[in-house]
mmCIF entry with sequence, helices, sheets and N, C-alpha, C, O atoms, coordinates in Angstrom:
data_MODEL
# 
_entry.id   MODEL 
# 
_entity.id                         1 
_entity.type                       polymer 
_entity.pdbx_number_of_molecules   1 
# 
_entity_poly.entity_id                      1 
_entity_poly.type                           'polypeptide(L)' 
_entity_poly.nstd_linkage                   no 
_entity_poly.nstd_monomer                   no 
_entity_poly.pdbx_seq_one_letter_code       MSTLEKLQQIAGQSSRRVGIISHRLELDERIPVQIKLKKQGEGRSSVDIVL 
_entity_poly.pdbx_seq_one_letter_code_can   MSTLEKLQQIAGQSSRRVGIISHRLELDERIPVQIKLKKQGEGRSSVDIVL 
_entity_poly.pdbx_strand_id                 A 
# 
loop_
_entity_poly_seq.entity_id 
_entity_poly_seq.num 
_entity_poly_seq.mon_id 
_entity_poly_seq.hetero 
1 1  MET n 
1 2  SER n 
1 3  THR n 
1 4  LEU n 
1 5  GLU n 
1 6  LYS n 
1 7  LEU n 
1 8  GLN n 
1 9  GLN n 
1 10 ILE n 
1 11 ALA n 
1 12 GLY n 
1 13 GLN n 
1 14 SER n 
1 15 SER n 
1 16 ARG n 
1 17 ARG n 
1 18 VAL n 
1 19 GLY n 
1 20 ILE n 
1 21 ILE n 
1 22 SER n 
1 23 HIS n 
1 24 ARG n 
1 25 LEU n 
1 26 GLU n 
1 27 LEU n 
1 28 ASP n 
1 29 GLU n 
1 30 ARG n 
1 31 ILE n 
1 32 PRO n 
1 33 VAL n 
1 34 GLN n 
1 35 ILE n 
1 36 LYS n 
1 37 LEU n 
1 38 LYS n 
1 39 LYS n 
1 40 GLN n 
1 41 GLY n 
1 42 GLU n 
1 43 GLY n 
1 44 ARG n 
1 45 SER n 
1 46 SER n 
1 47 VAL n 
1 48 ASP n 
1 49 ILE n 
1 50 VAL n 
1 51 LEU n 
# 
_struct_asym.id          A 
_struct_asym.entity_id   1 
# 
loop_
_struct_conf.conf_type_id 
_struct_conf.id 
_struct_conf.pdbx_PDB_helix_id 
_struct_conf.beg_label_comp_id 
_struct_conf.beg_label_asym_id 
_struct_conf.beg_label_seq_id 
_struct_conf.pdbx_beg_PDB_ins_code 
_struct_conf.end_label_comp_id 
_struct_conf.end_label_asym_id 
_struct_conf.end_label_seq_id 
_struct_conf.pdbx_end_PDB_ins_code 
_struct_conf.beg_auth_comp_id 
_struct_conf.beg_auth_asym_id 
_struct_conf.beg_auth_seq_id 
_struct_conf.end_auth_comp_id 
_struct_conf.end_auth_asym_id 
_struct_conf.end_auth_seq_id 
_struct_conf.pdbx_PDB_helix_class 
_struct_conf.details 
_struct_conf.pdbx_PDB_helix_length 
HELX_P HELX_P1 AA1 SER A 2  ? GLN A 13 ? SER A 2  GLN A 13 1 ? 12 
HELX_P HELX_P2 AA2 LEU A 25 ? ARG A 30 ? LEU A 25 ARG A 30 1 ? 6  
# 
_struct_conf_type.id          HELX_P 
_struct_conf_type.criteria    ? 
_struct_conf_type.reference   ? 
# 
_struct_sheet.id               AA1 
_struct_sheet.type             ? 
_struct_sheet.number_strands   2 
_struct_sheet.details          ? 
# 
_struct_sheet_order.sheet_id     AA1 
_struct_sheet_order.range_id_1   1 
_struct_sheet_order.range_id_2   2 
_struct_sheet_order.offset       ? 
_struct_sheet_order.sense        anti-parallel 
# 
loop_
_struct_sheet_range.sheet_id 
_struct_sheet_range.id 
_struct_sheet_range.beg_label_comp_id 
_struct_sheet_range.beg_label_asym_id 
_struct_sheet_range.beg_label_seq_id 
_struct_sheet_range.pdbx_beg_PDB_ins_code 
_struct_sheet_range.end_label_comp_id 
_struct_sheet_range.end_label_asym_id 
_struct_sheet_range.end_label_seq_id 
_struct_sheet_range.pdbx_end_PDB_ins_code 
_struct_sheet_range.beg_auth_comp_id 
_struct_sheet_range.beg_auth_asym_id 
_struct_sheet_range.beg_auth_seq_id 
_struct_sheet_range.end_auth_comp_id 
_struct_sheet_range.end_auth_asym_id 
_struct_sheet_range.end_auth_seq_id 
AA1 1 GLN A 34 ? GLY A 41 ? GLN A 34 GLY A 41 
AA1 2 ARG A 44 ? VAL A 50 ? ARG A 44 VAL A 50 
# 
loop_
_atom_site.group_PDB 
_atom_site.id 
_atom_site.type_symbol 
_atom_site.label_atom_id 
_atom_site.label_alt_id 
_atom_site.label_comp_id 
_atom_site.label_asym_id 
_atom_site.label_entity_id 
_atom_site.label_seq_id 
_atom_site.pdbx_PDB_ins_code 
_atom_site.Cartn_x 
_atom_site.Cartn_y 
_atom_site.Cartn_z 
_atom_site.occupancy 
_atom_site.B_iso_or_equiv 
_atom_site.pdbx_formal_charge 
_atom_site.auth_seq_id 
_atom_site.auth_comp_id 
_atom_site.auth_asym_id 
_atom_site.auth_atom_id 
_atom_site.pdbx_PDB_model_num 
ATOM 1   N N  . MET A 1 1  ? 4.000   -9.167  9.403   1.00 0.00 ? 1  MET A N  1 
ATOM 2   C CA . MET A 1 1  ? 4.534   -8.888  8.126   1.00 0.00 ? 1  MET A CA 1 
ATOM 3   C C  . MET A 1 1  ? 4.685   -10.171 7.357   1.00 0.00 ? 1  MET A C  1 
ATOM 4   O O  . MET A 1 1  ? 4.497   -10.172 6.141   1.00 0.00 ? 1  MET A O  1 
ATOM 5   N N  . SER A 1 2  ? 5.025   -11.293 8.026   1.00 0.00 ? 2  SER A N  1 
ATOM 6   C CA . SER A 1 2  ? 5.190   -12.558 7.300   1.00 0.00 ? 2  SER A CA 1 
ATOM 7   C C  . SER A 1 2  ? 3.845   -13.007 6.731   1.00 0.00 ? 2  SER A C  1 
ATOM 8   O O  . SER A 1 2  ? 3.788   -13.577 5.641   1.00 0.00 ? 2  SER A O  1 
ATOM 9   N N  . THR A 1 3  ? 2.764   -12.749 7.470   1.00 0.00 ? 3  THR A N  1 
ATOM 10  C CA . THR A 1 3  ? 1.435   -13.096 6.909   1.00 0.00 ? 3  THR A CA 1 
ATOM 11  C C  . THR A 1 3  ? 1.116   -12.314 5.631   1.00 0.00 ? 3  THR A C  1 
ATOM 12  O O  . THR A 1 3  ? 0.590   -12.843 4.652   1.00 0.00 ? 3  THR A O  1 
ATOM 13  N N  . LEU A 1 4  ? 1.458   -11.048 5.697   1.00 0.00 ? 4  LEU A N  1 
ATOM 14  C CA . LEU A 1 4  ? 1.192   -10.199 4.480   1.00 0.00 ? 4  LEU A CA 1 
ATOM 15  C C  . LEU A 1 4  ? 2.117   -10.690 3.290   1.00 0.00 ? 4  LEU A C  1 
ATOM 16  O O  . LEU A 1 4  ? 1.670   -10.712 2.143   1.00 0.00 ? 4  LEU A O  1 
ATOM 17  N N  . GLU A 1 5  ? 3.361   -11.068 3.567   1.00 0.00 ? 5  GLU A N  1 
ATOM 18  C CA . GLU A 1 5  ? 4.183   -11.600 2.480   1.00 0.00 ? 5  GLU A CA 1 
ATOM 19  C C  . GLU A 1 5  ? 3.644   -12.897 1.917   1.00 0.00 ? 5  GLU A C  1 
ATOM 20  O O  . GLU A 1 5  ? 3.737   -13.112 0.708   1.00 0.00 ? 5  GLU A O  1 
ATOM 21  N N  . LYS A 1 6  ? 3.078   -13.783 2.749   1.00 0.00 ? 6  LYS A N  1 
ATOM 22  C CA . LYS A 1 6  ? 2.478   -15.033 2.221   1.00 0.00 ? 6  LYS A CA 1 
ATOM 23  C C  . LYS A 1 6  ? 1.243   -14.715 1.443   1.00 0.00 ? 6  LYS A C  1 
ATOM 24  O O  . LYS A 1 6  ? 0.975   -15.362 0.430   1.00 0.00 ? 6  LYS A O  1 
ATOM 25  N N  . LEU A 1 7  ? 0.493   -13.763 1.866   1.00 0.00 ? 7  LEU A N  1 
ATOM 26  C CA . LEU A 1 7  ? -0.723  -13.367 1.094   1.00 0.00 ? 7  LEU A CA 1 
ATOM 27  C C  . LEU A 1 7  ? -0.334  -12.804 -0.258  1.00 0.00 ? 7  LEU A C  1 
ATOM 28  O O  . LEU A 1 7  ? -0.984  -13.077 -1.267  1.00 0.00 ? 7  LEU A O  1 
ATOM 29  N N  . GLN A 1 8  ? 0.732   -12.015 -0.272  1.00 0.00 ? 8  GLN A N  1 
ATOM 30  C CA . GLN A 1 8  ? 1.188   -11.483 -1.560  1.00 0.00 ? 8  GLN A CA 1 
ATOM 31  C C  . GLN A 1 8  ? 1.644   -12.641 -2.512  1.00 0.00 ? 8  GLN A C  1 
ATOM 32  O O  . GLN A 1 8  ? 1.389   -12.610 -3.716  1.00 0.00 ? 8  GLN A O  1 
ATOM 33  N N  . GLN A 1 9  ? 2.281   -13.589 -1.959  1.00 0.00 ? 9  GLN A N  1 
ATOM 34  C CA . GLN A 1 9  ? 2.783   -14.780 -2.805  1.00 0.00 ? 9  GLN A CA 1 
ATOM 35  C C  . GLN A 1 9  ? 1.516   -15.531 -3.359  1.00 0.00 ? 9  GLN A C  1 
ATOM 36  O O  . GLN A 1 9  ? 1.487   -15.890 -4.536  1.00 0.00 ? 9  GLN A O  1 
ATOM 37  N N  . ILE A 1 10 ? 0.541   -15.749 -2.559  1.00 0.00 ? 10 ILE A N  1 
ATOM 38  C CA . ILE A 1 10 ? -0.656  -16.478 -2.942  1.00 0.00 ? 10 ILE A CA 1 
ATOM 39  C C  . ILE A 1 10 ? -1.382  -15.630 -4.086  1.00 0.00 ? 10 ILE A C  1 
ATOM 40  O O  . ILE A 1 10 ? -1.802  -16.166 -5.111  1.00 0.00 ? 10 ILE A O  1 
ATOM 41  N N  . ALA A 1 11 ? -1.487  -14.352 -3.843  1.00 0.00 ? 11 ALA A N  1 
ATOM 42  C CA . ALA A 1 11 ? -2.154  -13.469 -4.808  1.00 0.00 ? 11 ALA A CA 1 
ATOM 43  C C  . ALA A 1 11 ? -1.406  -13.439 -6.096  1.00 0.00 ? 11 ALA A C  1 
ATOM 44  O O  . ALA A 1 11 ? -2.035  -13.404 -7.153  1.00 0.00 ? 11 ALA A O  1 
ATOM 45  N N  . GLY A 1 12 ? -0.110  -13.450 -6.078  1.00 0.00 ? 12 GLY A N  1 
ATOM 46  C CA . GLY A 1 12 ? 0.725   -13.451 -7.331  1.00 0.00 ? 12 GLY A CA 1 
ATOM 47  C C  . GLY A 1 12 ? 0.492   -14.712 -8.098  1.00 0.00 ? 12 GLY A C  1 
ATOM 48  O O  . GLY A 1 12 ? 0.505   -14.659 -9.328  1.00 0.00 ? 12 GLY A O  1 
ATOM 49  N N  . GLN A 1 13 ? 0.286   -15.807 -7.498  1.00 0.00 ? 13 GLN A N  1 
ATOM 50  C CA . GLN A 1 13 ? 0.024   -17.022 -8.203  1.00 0.00 ? 13 GLN A CA 1 
ATOM 51  C C  . GLN A 1 13 ? -1.239  -17.083 -8.968  1.00 0.00 ? 13 GLN A C  1 
ATOM 52  O O  . GLN A 1 13 ? -1.360  -17.835 -9.935  1.00 0.00 ? 13 GLN A O  1 
ATOM 53  N N  . SER A 1 14 ? -2.199  -16.290 -8.544  1.00 0.00 ? 14 SER A N  1 
ATOM 54  C CA . SER A 1 14 ? -3.499  -16.235 -9.238  1.00 0.00 ? 14 SER A CA 1 
ATOM 55  C C  . SER A 1 14 ? -3.693  -14.890 -10.013 1.00 0.00 ? 14 SER A C  1 
ATOM 56  O O  . SER A 1 14 ? -4.806  -14.543 -10.407 1.00 0.00 ? 14 SER A O  1 
ATOM 57  N N  . SER A 1 15 ? -2.614  -14.183 -10.206 1.00 0.00 ? 15 SER A N  1 
ATOM 58  C CA . SER A 1 15 ? -2.729  -12.901 -10.970 1.00 0.00 ? 15 SER A CA 1 
ATOM 59  C C  . SER A 1 15 ? -3.549  -11.860 -10.237 1.00 0.00 ? 15 SER A C  1 
ATOM 60  O O  . SER A 1 15 ? -4.143  -11.016 -10.908 1.00 0.00 ? 15 SER A O  1 
ATOM 61  N N  . ARG A 1 16 ? -3.630  -11.850 -8.931  1.00 0.00 ? 16 ARG A N  1 
ATOM 62  C CA . ARG A 1 16 ? -4.314  -10.827 -8.198  1.00 0.00 ? 16 ARG A CA 1 
ATOM 63  C C  . ARG A 1 16 ? -3.356  -9.916  -7.451  1.00 0.00 ? 16 ARG A C  1 
ATOM 64  O O  . ARG A 1 16 ? -2.164  -10.194 -7.314  1.00 0.00 ? 16 ARG A O  1 
ATOM 65  N N  . ARG A 1 17 ? -3.906  -8.852  -6.988  1.00 0.00 ? 17 ARG A N  1 
ATOM 66  C CA . ARG A 1 17 ? -3.083  -7.857  -6.229  1.00 0.00 ? 17 ARG A CA 1 
ATOM 67  C C  . ARG A 1 17 ? -3.655  -7.733  -4.850  1.00 0.00 ? 17 ARG A C  1 
ATOM 68  O O  . ARG A 1 17 ? -4.846  -7.938  -4.614  1.00 0.00 ? 17 ARG A O  1 
ATOM 69  N N  . VAL A 1 18 ? -2.745  -7.383  -3.920  1.00 0.00 ? 18 VAL A N  1 
ATOM 70  C CA . VAL A 1 18 ? -3.105  -7.176  -2.536  1.00 0.00 ? 18 VAL A CA 1 
ATOM 71  C C  . VAL A 1 18 ? -2.845  -5.708  -2.143  1.00 0.00 ? 18 VAL A C  1 
ATOM 72  O O  . VAL A 1 18 ? -1.755  -5.192  -2.391  1.00 0.00 ? 18 VAL A O  1 
ATOM 73  N N  . GLY A 1 19 ? -3.810  -5.050  -1.550  1.00 0.00 ? 19 GLY A N  1 
ATOM 74  C CA . GLY A 1 19 ? -3.625  -3.669  -1.126  1.00 0.00 ? 19 GLY A CA 1 
ATOM 75  C C  . GLY A 1 19 ? -3.746  -3.618  0.414   1.00 0.00 ? 19 GLY A C  1 
ATOM 76  O O  . GLY A 1 19 ? -4.519  -4.370  1.008   1.00 0.00 ? 19 GLY A O  1 
ATOM 77  N N  . ILE A 1 20 ? -2.997  -2.754  1.021   1.00 0.00 ? 20 ILE A N  1 
ATOM 78  C CA . ILE A 1 20 ? -3.009  -2.622  2.480   1.00 0.00 ? 20 ILE A CA 1 
ATOM 79  C C  . ILE A 1 20 ? -3.225  -1.143  2.803   1.00 0.00 ? 20 ILE A C  1 
ATOM 80  O O  . ILE A 1 20 ? -2.561  -0.274  2.239   1.00 0.00 ? 20 ILE A O  1 
ATOM 81  N N  . ILE A 1 21 ? -4.142  -0.871  3.698   1.00 0.00 ? 21 ILE A N  1 
ATOM 82  C CA . ILE A 1 21 ? -4.313  0.488   4.206   1.00 0.00 ? 21 ILE A CA 1 
ATOM 83  C C  . ILE A 1 21 ? -3.763  0.482   5.602   1.00 0.00 ? 21 ILE A C  1 
ATOM 84  O O  . ILE A 1 21 ? -4.226  -0.253  6.474   1.00 0.00 ? 21 ILE A O  1 
ATOM 85  N N  . SER A 1 22 ? -2.754  1.325   5.805   1.00 0.00 ? 22 SER A N  1 
ATOM 86  C CA . SER A 1 22 ? -2.079  1.337   7.081   1.00 0.00 ? 22 SER A CA 1 
ATOM 87  C C  . SER A 1 22 ? -1.460  2.653   7.350   1.00 0.00 ? 22 SER A C  1 
ATOM 88  O O  . SER A 1 22 ? -1.184  3.425   6.432   1.00 0.00 ? 22 SER A O  1 
ATOM 89  N N  . HIS A 1 23 ? -1.232  2.930   8.635   1.00 0.00 ? 23 HIS A N  1 
ATOM 90  C CA . HIS A 1 23 ? -0.487  4.111   9.111   1.00 0.00 ? 23 HIS A CA 1 
ATOM 91  C C  . HIS A 1 23 ? 0.790   3.658   9.858   1.00 0.00 ? 23 HIS A C  1 
ATOM 92  O O  . HIS A 1 23 ? 1.474   4.476   10.475  1.00 0.00 ? 23 HIS A O  1 
ATOM 93  N N  . ARG A 1 24 ? 1.090   2.392   9.798   1.00 0.00 ? 24 ARG A N  1 
ATOM 94  C CA . ARG A 1 24 ? 2.227   1.891   10.544  1.00 0.00 ? 24 ARG A CA 1 
ATOM 95  C C  . ARG A 1 24 ? 3.501   2.118   9.798   1.00 0.00 ? 24 ARG A C  1 
ATOM 96  O O  . ARG A 1 24 ? 3.575   1.821   8.605   1.00 0.00 ? 24 ARG A O  1 
ATOM 97  N N  . LEU A 1 25 ? 4.531   2.645   10.466  1.00 0.00 ? 25 LEU A N  1 
ATOM 98  C CA . LEU A 1 25 ? 5.835   3.000   9.809   1.00 0.00 ? 25 LEU A CA 1 
ATOM 99  C C  . LEU A 1 25 ? 6.589   1.720   9.367   1.00 0.00 ? 25 LEU A C  1 
ATOM 100 O O  . LEU A 1 25 ? 7.327   1.728   8.382   1.00 0.00 ? 25 LEU A O  1 
ATOM 101 N N  . GLU A 1 26 ? 6.388   0.681   10.085  1.00 0.00 ? 26 GLU A N  1 
ATOM 102 C CA . GLU A 1 26 ? 7.199   -0.512  9.700   1.00 0.00 ? 26 GLU A CA 1 
ATOM 103 C C  . GLU A 1 26 ? 6.704   -1.047  8.310   1.00 0.00 ? 26 GLU A C  1 
ATOM 104 O O  . GLU A 1 26 ? 7.504   -1.547  7.519   1.00 0.00 ? 26 GLU A O  1 
ATOM 105 N N  . LEU A 1 27 ? 5.363   -0.931  8.029   1.00 0.00 ? 27 LEU A N  1 
ATOM 106 C CA . LEU A 1 27 ? 4.806   -1.311  6.755   1.00 0.00 ? 27 LEU A CA 1 
ATOM 107 C C  . LEU A 1 27 ? 5.317   -0.330  5.669   1.00 0.00 ? 27 LEU A C  1 
ATOM 108 O O  . LEU A 1 27 ? 5.651   -0.734  4.556   1.00 0.00 ? 27 LEU A O  1 
ATOM 109 N N  . ASP A 1 28 ? 5.363   0.899   6.012   1.00 0.00 ? 28 ASP A N  1 
ATOM 110 C CA . ASP A 1 28 ? 5.730   1.976   5.089   1.00 0.00 ? 28 ASP A CA 1 
ATOM 111 C C  . ASP A 1 28 ? 7.185   1.691   4.634   1.00 0.00 ? 28 ASP A C  1 
ATOM 112 O O  . ASP A 1 28 ? 7.509   1.931   3.471   1.00 0.00 ? 28 ASP A O  1 
ATOM 113 N N  . GLU A 1 29 ? 8.013   1.215   5.476   1.00 0.00 ? 29 GLU A N  1 
ATOM 114 C CA . GLU A 1 29 ? 9.423   1.057   5.132   1.00 0.00 ? 29 GLU A CA 1 
ATOM 115 C C  . GLU A 1 29 ? 9.611   -0.291  4.306   1.00 0.00 ? 29 GLU A C  1 
ATOM 116 O O  . GLU A 1 29 ? 10.593  -0.400  3.571   1.00 0.00 ? 29 GLU A O  1 
ATOM 117 N N  . ARG A 1 30 ? 8.714   -1.282  4.416   1.00 0.00 ? 30 ARG A N  1 
ATOM 118 C CA . ARG A 1 30 ? 8.933   -2.604  3.784   1.00 0.00 ? 30 ARG A CA 1 
ATOM 119 C C  . ARG A 1 30 ? 8.129   -2.786  2.510   1.00 0.00 ? 30 ARG A C  1 
ATOM 120 O O  . ARG A 1 30 ? 8.413   -3.711  1.749   1.00 0.00 ? 30 ARG A O  1 
ATOM 121 N N  . ILE A 1 31 ? 7.124   -1.933  2.240   1.00 0.00 ? 31 ILE A N  1 
ATOM 122 C CA . ILE A 1 31 ? 6.300   -2.127  1.038   1.00 0.00 ? 31 ILE A CA 1 
ATOM 123 C C  . ILE A 1 31 ? 6.837   -1.166  -0.028  1.00 0.00 ? 31 ILE A C  1 
ATOM 124 O O  . ILE A 1 31 ? 6.804   0.050   0.165   1.00 0.00 ? 31 ILE A O  1 
ATOM 125 N N  . PRO A 1 32 ? 7.351   -1.722  -1.198  1.00 0.00 ? 32 PRO A N  1 
ATOM 126 C CA . PRO A 1 32 ? 8.032   -0.850  -2.129  1.00 0.00 ? 32 PRO A CA 1 
ATOM 127 C C  . PRO A 1 32 ? 7.115   0.070   -2.950  1.00 0.00 ? 32 PRO A C  1 
ATOM 128 O O  . PRO A 1 32 ? 7.567   1.163   -3.290  1.00 0.00 ? 32 PRO A O  1 
ATOM 129 N N  . VAL A 1 33 ? 5.922   -0.264  -3.282  1.00 0.00 ? 33 VAL A N  1 
ATOM 130 C CA . VAL A 1 33 ? 5.090   0.591   -4.092  1.00 0.00 ? 33 VAL A CA 1 
ATOM 131 C C  . VAL A 1 33 ? 3.901   1.088   -3.169  1.00 0.00 ? 33 VAL A C  1 
ATOM 132 O O  . VAL A 1 33 ? 3.215   0.301   -2.517  1.00 0.00 ? 33 VAL A O  1 
ATOM 133 N N  . GLN A 1 34 ? 3.723   2.412   -3.170  1.00 0.00 ? 34 GLN A N  1 
ATOM 134 C CA . GLN A 1 34 ? 2.714   2.956   -2.236  1.00 0.00 ? 34 GLN A CA 1 
ATOM 135 C C  . GLN A 1 34 ? 1.919   4.022   -2.936  1.00 0.00 ? 34 GLN A C  1 
ATOM 136 O O  . GLN A 1 34 ? 2.440   4.769   -3.764  1.00 0.00 ? 34 GLN A O  1 
ATOM 137 N N  . ILE A 1 35 ? 0.614   4.085   -2.586  1.00 0.00 ? 35 ILE A N  1 
ATOM 138 C CA . ILE A 1 35 ? -0.249  5.126   -3.047  1.00 0.00 ? 35 ILE A CA 1 
ATOM 139 C C  . ILE A 1 35 ? -0.537  6.053   -1.791  1.00 0.00 ? 35 ILE A C  1 
ATOM 140 O O  . ILE A 1 35 ? -1.091  5.577   -0.800  1.00 0.00 ? 35 ILE A O  1 
ATOM 141 N N  . LYS A 1 36 ? -0.185  7.266   -1.844  1.00 0.00 ? 36 LYS A N  1 
ATOM 142 C CA . LYS A 1 36 ? -0.314  8.133   -0.657  1.00 0.00 ? 36 LYS A CA 1 
ATOM 143 C C  . LYS A 1 36 ? -1.335  9.294   -1.042  1.00 0.00 ? 36 LYS A C  1 
ATOM 144 O O  . LYS A 1 36 ? -1.228  9.946   -2.081  1.00 0.00 ? 36 LYS A O  1 
ATOM 145 N N  . LEU A 1 37 ? -2.267  9.469   -0.161  1.00 0.00 ? 37 LEU A N  1 
ATOM 146 C CA . LEU A 1 37 ? -3.225  10.605  -0.302  1.00 0.00 ? 37 LEU A CA 1 
ATOM 147 C C  . LEU A 1 37 ? -2.901  11.694  0.603   1.00 0.00 ? 37 LEU A C  1 
ATOM 148 O O  . LEU A 1 37 ? -2.603  11.478  1.778   1.00 0.00 ? 37 LEU A O  1 
ATOM 149 N N  . LYS A 1 38 ? -2.951  12.920  0.069   1.00 0.00 ? 38 LYS A N  1 
ATOM 150 C CA . LYS A 1 38 ? -2.722  14.037  0.923   1.00 0.00 ? 38 LYS A CA 1 
ATOM 151 C C  . LYS A 1 38 ? -3.833  15.043  0.876   1.00 0.00 ? 38 LYS A C  1 
ATOM 152 O O  . LYS A 1 38 ? -4.223  15.461  -0.214  1.00 0.00 ? 38 LYS A O  1 
ATOM 153 N N  . LYS A 1 39 ? -4.354  15.447  1.988   1.00 0.00 ? 39 LYS A N  1 
ATOM 154 C CA . LYS A 1 39 ? -5.444  16.462  2.076   1.00 0.00 ? 39 LYS A CA 1 
ATOM 155 C C  . LYS A 1 39 ? -4.896  17.794  1.595   1.00 0.00 ? 39 LYS A C  1 
ATOM 156 O O  . LYS A 1 39 ? -3.786  18.217  1.916   1.00 0.00 ? 39 LYS A O  1 
ATOM 157 N N  . GLN A 1 40 ? -5.748  18.420  0.809   1.00 0.00 ? 40 GLN A N  1 
ATOM 158 C CA . GLN A 1 40 ? -5.354  19.836  0.357   1.00 0.00 ? 40 GLN A CA 1 
ATOM 159 C C  . GLN A 1 40 ? -6.383  20.849  0.894   1.00 0.00 ? 40 GLN A C  1 
ATOM 160 O O  . GLN A 1 40 ? -6.218  22.058  0.728   1.00 0.00 ? 40 GLN A O  1 
ATOM 161 N N  . GLY A 1 41 ? -7.421  20.351  1.525   1.00 0.00 ? 41 GLY A N  1 
ATOM 162 C CA . GLY A 1 41 ? -8.403  21.321  2.068   1.00 0.00 ? 41 GLY A CA 1 
ATOM 163 C C  . GLY A 1 41 ? -9.575  21.441  1.123   1.00 0.00 ? 41 GLY A C  1 
ATOM 164 O O  . GLY A 1 41 ? -9.496  21.062  -0.046  1.00 0.00 ? 41 GLY A O  1 
ATOM 165 N N  . GLU A 1 42 ? -10.690 21.988  1.661   1.00 0.00 ? 42 GLU A N  1 
ATOM 166 C CA . GLU A 1 42 ? -11.909 22.189  0.892   1.00 0.00 ? 42 GLU A CA 1 
ATOM 167 C C  . GLU A 1 42 ? -12.378 20.927  0.215   1.00 0.00 ? 42 GLU A C  1 
ATOM 168 O O  . GLU A 1 42 ? -12.912 21.021  -0.890  1.00 0.00 ? 42 GLU A O  1 
ATOM 169 N N  . GLY A 1 43 ? -12.225 19.778  0.779   1.00 0.00 ? 43 GLY A N  1 
ATOM 170 C CA . GLY A 1 43 ? -12.661 18.533  0.275   1.00 0.00 ? 43 GLY A CA 1 
ATOM 171 C C  . GLY A 1 43 ? -11.829 17.957  -0.874  1.00 0.00 ? 43 GLY A C  1 
ATOM 172 O O  . GLY A 1 43 ? -12.256 17.033  -1.566  1.00 0.00 ? 43 GLY A O  1 
ATOM 173 N N  . ARG A 1 44 ? -10.640 18.520  -1.058  1.00 0.00 ? 44 ARG A N  1 
ATOM 174 C CA . ARG A 1 44 ? -9.743  18.061  -2.130  1.00 0.00 ? 44 ARG A CA 1 
ATOM 175 C C  . ARG A 1 44 ? -8.608  17.292  -1.564  1.00 0.00 ? 44 ARG A C  1 
ATOM 176 O O  . ARG A 1 44 ? -8.188  17.490  -0.423  1.00 0.00 ? 44 ARG A O  1 
ATOM 177 N N  . SER A 1 45 ? -8.095  16.369  -2.418  1.00 0.00 ? 45 SER A N  1 
ATOM 178 C CA . SER A 1 45 ? -6.930  15.527  -2.032  1.00 0.00 ? 45 SER A CA 1 
ATOM 179 C C  . SER A 1 45 ? -6.049  15.414  -3.246  1.00 0.00 ? 45 SER A C  1 
ATOM 180 O O  . SER A 1 45 ? -6.521  15.644  -4.359  1.00 0.00 ? 45 SER A O  1 
ATOM 181 N N  . SER A 1 46 ? -4.771  15.065  -3.081  1.00 0.00 ? 46 SER A N  1 
ATOM 182 C CA . SER A 1 46 ? -3.913  14.739  -4.146  1.00 0.00 ? 46 SER A CA 1 
ATOM 183 C C  . SER A 1 46 ? -3.370  13.338  -3.934  1.00 0.00 ? 46 SER A C  1 
ATOM 184 O O  . SER A 1 46 ? -3.252  12.885  -2.796  1.00 0.00 ? 46 SER A O  1 
ATOM 185 N N  . VAL A 1 47 ? -3.049  12.666  -4.984  1.00 0.00 ? 47 VAL A N  1 
ATOM 186 C CA . VAL A 1 47 ? -2.587  11.250  -4.975  1.00 0.00 ? 47 VAL A CA 1 
ATOM 187 C C  . VAL A 1 47 ? -1.120  11.241  -5.483  1.00 0.00 ? 47 VAL A C  1 
ATOM 188 O O  . VAL A 1 47 ? -0.787  11.805  -6.525  1.00 0.00 ? 47 VAL A O  1 
ATOM 189 N N  . ASP A 1 48 ? -0.294  10.583  -4.702  1.00 0.00 ? 48 ASP A N  1 
ATOM 190 C CA . ASP A 1 48 ? 1.141   10.316  -5.026  1.00 0.00 ? 48 ASP A CA 1 
ATOM 191 C C  . ASP A 1 48 ? 1.349   8.827   -5.074  1.00 0.00 ? 48 ASP A C  1 
ATOM 192 O O  . ASP A 1 48 ? 0.939   8.109   -4.162  1.00 0.00 ? 48 ASP A O  1 
ATOM 193 N N  . ILE A 1 49 ? 2.011   8.329   -6.176  1.00 0.00 ? 49 ILE A N  1 
ATOM 194 C CA . ILE A 1 49 ? 2.411   6.972   -6.245  1.00 0.00 ? 49 ILE A CA 1 
ATOM 195 C C  . ILE A 1 49 ? 3.914   6.915   -6.039  1.00 0.00 ? 49 ILE A C  1 
ATOM 196 O O  . ILE A 1 49 ? 4.676   7.492   -6.815  1.00 0.00 ? 49 ILE A O  1 
ATOM 197 N N  . VAL A 1 50 ? 4.345   6.212   -4.983  1.00 0.00 ? 50 VAL A N  1 
ATOM 198 C CA . VAL A 1 50 ? 5.757   6.116   -4.638  1.00 0.00 ? 50 VAL A CA 1 
ATOM 199 C C  . VAL A 1 50 ? 6.290   4.763   -5.022  1.00 0.00 ? 50 VAL A C  1 
ATOM 200 O O  . VAL A 1 50 ? 5.781   3.736   -4.571  1.00 0.00 ? 50 VAL A O  1 
ATOM 201 N N  . LEU A 1 51 ? 7.294   4.752   -5.835  1.00 0.00 ? 51 LEU A N  1 
ATOM 202 C CA . LEU A 1 51 ? 7.898   3.481   -6.334  1.00 0.00 ? 51 LEU A CA 1 
ATOM 203 C C  . LEU A 1 51 ? 9.107   3.191   -5.574  1.00 0.00 ? 51 LEU A C  1 
ATOM 204 O O  . LEU A 1 51 ? 9.766   2.181   -5.824  1.00 0.00 ? 51 LEU A O  1 
# 
């Protein structure tokens, strides 16, 4: 997690964003803004943005 926090700091200095794709609960609890995809079936999905 500390490596990810350092990467976020570096990215912020150059006006860039960092995205992480993960299924780990400890990341889910510590990252404040999340984009979550939910399968709806028949090849469809919905997108939720969690702030």
